[in-house]
PLY file of the C-alpha trace (Angstrom):
ply
format ascii 1.0
element vertex 128
property float x
property float y
property float z
element edge 127
property int vertex1
property int vertex2
end_header
-10.01 -5.08 13.05
-6.63 -3.87 11.78
-4.55 -1.49 13.86
-1.54 0.05 12.13
1.43 0.21 14.48
4.30 2.66 14.72
7.35 1.33 12.90
10.24 2.55 10.74
9.15 3.89 7.33
10.18 0.71 5.46
8.06 -1.52 7.73
4.32 -2.08 7.40
3.30 -3.09 10.93
-0.14 -4.20 12.08
-2.03 -5.79 14.93
-5.00 -7.92 13.90
-7.81 -8.17 16.45
-10.84 -10.40 15.99
-11.82 -11.47 12.51
-9.94 -10.03 9.53
-12.52 -8.53 7.18
-12.39 -7.29 3.60
-12.09 -3.69 4.87
-9.20 -4.69 7.11
-7.43 -6.40 4.24
-7.87 -3.29 2.09
-6.25 -1.20 4.86
-3.25 -3.55 4.91
-2.91 -3.41 1.11
-3.08 0.40 1.15
-0.29 0.57 3.74
1.84 -1.95 1.83
1.39 -0.06 -1.43
2.24 3.23 0.26
5.53 1.82 1.51
6.29 0.19 -1.83
5.85 3.59 -3.48
8.54 5.02 -1.17
10.97 2.10 -0.80
12.45 -0.43 -3.21
12.11 -3.18 -0.59
9.96 -3.32 2.53
9.39 -5.48 5.59
6.15 -6.56 7.25
5.14 -7.19 10.86
1.84 -8.79 11.83
0.85 -9.27 15.47
-1.89 -11.88 15.14
-2.19 -12.95 18.77
-5.77 -11.66 18.98
-6.87 -12.78 15.50
-9.88 -15.08 15.55
-10.23 -15.78 11.84
-10.71 -14.33 8.39
-13.84 -13.75 6.37
-14.08 -15.54 3.01
-14.06 -12.14 1.25
-10.83 -11.15 3.01
-9.26 -14.49 2.12
-10.23 -14.02 -1.52
-8.77 -10.51 -1.55
-5.57 -11.82 0.02
-5.13 -14.51 -2.62
-5.92 -12.04 -5.43
-3.40 -9.49 -4.09
-0.73 -12.17 -3.75
-1.25 -13.27 -7.35
-1.15 -9.67 -8.63
2.15 -9.10 -6.82
3.90 -12.25 -8.11
6.34 -10.23 -10.20
7.16 -7.99 -7.24
7.69 -10.46 -4.39
11.41 -9.64 -4.45
10.43 -6.24 -3.02
9.18 -7.86 0.20
12.39 -8.53 2.14
11.04 -10.06 5.32
7.93 -10.71 7.31
7.47 -11.30 11.02
4.29 -12.95 12.25
3.56 -13.02 15.98
1.17 -15.76 17.04
0.69 -18.53 19.56
-1.73 -20.28 17.21
-0.65 -23.58 15.69
-2.89 -23.13 12.64
-1.49 -19.66 11.88
2.07 -20.92 12.37
1.36 -23.73 9.93
-0.25 -21.35 7.44
2.74 -18.98 7.52
5.15 -21.87 7.00
3.01 -23.18 4.14
2.91 -19.79 2.36
6.60 -19.14 2.93
7.36 -22.24 0.85
5.70 -20.49 -2.11
7.59 -17.23 -1.55
11.16 -18.29 -0.73
12.55 -14.82 -1.49
10.73 -13.44 1.56
12.40 -14.25 4.86
9.30 -15.19 6.87
9.58 -15.95 10.57
7.00 -16.85 13.18
7.54 -15.54 16.69
5.63 -16.61 19.82
3.58 -13.92 21.51
6.11 -13.42 24.28
8.66 -12.36 21.64
6.57 -9.63 19.96
9.18 -6.93 20.69
11.96 -9.07 19.20
9.79 -9.73 16.15
9.28 -6.02 15.50
12.99 -5.35 16.04
13.87 -8.10 13.54
11.38 -6.79 10.97
12.72 -3.26 11.48
16.33 -4.17 10.71
17.53 -2.04 7.79
17.15 -3.81 4.47
20.27 -4.34 2.42
20.04 -3.43 -1.27
19.08 -6.35 -3.48
21.95 -7.71 -5.59
21.33 -8.12 -9.30
0 1
1 2
2 3
3 4
4 5
5 6
6 7
7 8
8 9
9 10
10 11
11 12
12 13
13 14
14 15
15 16
16 17
17 18
18 19
19 20
20 21
21 22
22 23
23 24
24 25
25 26
26 27
27 28
28 29
29 30
30 31
31 32
32 33
33 34
34 35
35 36
36 37
37 38
38 39
39 40
40 41
41 42
42 43
43 44
44 45
45 46
46 47
47 48
48 49
49 50
50 51
51 52
52 53
53 54
54 55
55 56
56 57
57 58
58 59
59 60
60 61
61 62
62 63
63 64
64 65
65 66
66 67
67 68
68 69
69 70
70 71
71 72
72 73
73 74
74 75
75 76
76 77
77 78
78 79
79 80
80 81
81 82
82 83
83 84
84 85
85 86
86 87
87 88
88 89
89 90
90 91
91 92
92 93
93 94
94 95
95 96
96 97
97 98
98 99
99 100
100 101
101 102
102 103
103 104
104 105
105 106
106 107
107 108
108 109
109 110
110 111
111 112
112 113
113 114
114 115
115 116
116 117
117 118
118 119
119 120
120 121
121 122
122 123
123 124
124 125
125 126
126 127
């Protein structure tokens, strides 16, 4: 289940509980696209402490969305992921290598408030 959290307008913030499904992924994409329509650059916050996995359909949708957005990754300024899971930490670090323009950081669960504060920092205009 995806729960959208209160955050500044340039931040798409979510808590993931249980298994991420295709419907949940579609909710995340809708929120991201809504913010991208309003802001040149956005930030993301994902609290994944209660995430137990992802369905194959959701994974496929995630990969497809990422590929479709390749030309727009510069619009994603930063992403905070809150987790105490080693596999999620490793996955975030793996993906961040493919998207070096996005400042991705993993925060332990005890630092969830700091993670949201970091993601919520105003985004400086992109040079060039």
